[in-house]
C-alpha positions in Angstrom: 69.7 -95.4 4.8 73.4 -96.5 4.8 75.6 -93.4 4.5 76.5 -92.7 0.9 74.0 -95.0 -0.8 72.7 -93.3 -3.8 71.8 -93.7 -7.5 73.9 -91.4 -9.6 73.4 -90.1 -13.2 76.3 -88.2 -14.8 76.6 -86.3 -18.1 72.9 -86.2 -19.1 73.0 -83.8 -22.1 69.9 -81.7 -22.5 68.9 -79.1 -25.2 66.9 -76.3 -23.7 65.8 -72.7 -24.2 67.3 -71.2 -21.1 69.4 -68.0 -20.7 69.3 -64.3 -19.9 70.0 -63.3 -23.5 67.1 -63.5 -26.0 69.1 -65.6 -28.5 69.8 -68.2 -25.9 66.0 -68.6 -25.3 65.1 -68.4 -29.0 67.7 -70.7 -30.4 68.4 -73.0 -27.4 71.7 -74.5 -26.3 73.3 -77.6 -24.7 73.3 -78.2 -21.0 74.7 -81.0 -19.0 73.2 -82.4 -15.8 74.5 -84.7 -13.0 72.2 -85.8 -10.2 72.0 -88.2 -7.4 69.2 -89.7 -5.4 69.8 -91.0 -1.9 68.3 -94.4 -1.4 69.1 -97.5 0.7 70.5 -99.8 -2.0 71.2 -102.8 0.3 68.0 -104.7 -0.3 68.3 -104.3 -4.1 71.9 -105.2 -3.9 71.1 -108.4 -2.0 68.1 -109.5 -4.1 68.8 -108.1 -7.6 65.3 -106.7 -7.6 64.9 -103.4 -9.4 61.7 -102.6 -7.6 63.8 -102.1 -4.4 65.9 -99.5 -6.0 65.2 -96.3 -8.0 64.7 -96.7 -11.7 66.9 -93.9 -13.1 65.4 -94.3 -16.6 62.2 -92.7 -15.4 64.1 -89.6 -14.4 66.1 -89.4 -17.7 63.0 -89.6 -19.8 61.1 -87.1 -17.7 64.1 -84.6 -17.7 64.4 -84.9 -21.5 60.8 -84.0 -21.9 61.1 -81.1 -19.4 64.1 -79.7 -21.3 62.1 -79.7 -24.5 59.4 -77.5 -22.9 61.2 -75.2 -20.5 61.6 -71.5 -21.3 63.3 -69.4 -18.6 66.1 -67.0 -17.8 68.2 -68.7 -15.2 69.9 -72.0 -14.3 68.6 -71.4 -10.8 65.0 -71.5 -11.9 65.5 -74.5 -14.2 67.3 -76.4 -11.4 64.3 -75.7 -9.1 62.0 -77.3 -11.7 64.4 -80.3 -11.9 64.3 -80.8 -8.2 60.5 -80.6 -8.2 60.3 -83.1 -11.0 62.6 -85.6 -9.2 60.6 -85.2 -6.0 57.4 -86.0 -8.0 59.0 -89.1 -9.3 60.8 -90.4 -6.2 59.3 -88.6 -3.2 61.4 -86.6 -0.6 64.6 -88.5 -1.0 68.0 -86.7 -0.6 68.7 -85.0 -3.9 71.8 -83.4 -5.3 72.3 -81.9 -8.8 74.7 -79.9 -10.8 73.3 -78.2 -13.9 75.9 -76.9 -16.3 75.6 -74.4 -19.3 78.1 -75.8 -21.8 78.9 -72.5 -23.5 78.3 -69.4 -21.5 78.0 -66.3 -23.7 80.8 -64.4 -22.0 83.5 -62.9 -24.3 86.9 -64.5 -23.8 85.5 -67.3 -21.5 85.5 -70.9 -22.7 84.8 -72.6 -19.4 81.5 -74.0 -18.0 79.2 -72.3 -15.5 77.0 -74.3 -13.2 74.6 -74.3 -10.3 74.6 -77.0 -7.6 71.5 -77.7 -5.6 70.6 -80.1 -2.8 67.3 -81.0 -1.1 66.4 -83.3 1.8 69.9 -83.8 3.0 70.3 -87.0 5.2 70.4 -86.3 8.9 
């Protein structure tokens, strides 16, 4: 795989029931996900053949469905579920993700908290 070749999705907004506080899990809240999938894009680039690339729409639809069903406490756990889902769809390709909670329930804090995860880093 050429260094740096990857399919990237940024800003996927997902509504999910994830959080340490009970109201977060009961009511749900917005999260935002960026992810990338390492893949040799040279053949798809030369031929304009989608079957030689990774169809990101499959991931988006599957992640939206997962978000509707997930119930857990931590971003760490949900991010693990996301990595597993992406592996099921695309195999053991290099994966990177950042999962952000858009409004952390911390008094006086208006920023964003996130976890970043990787799997199958290229050699």
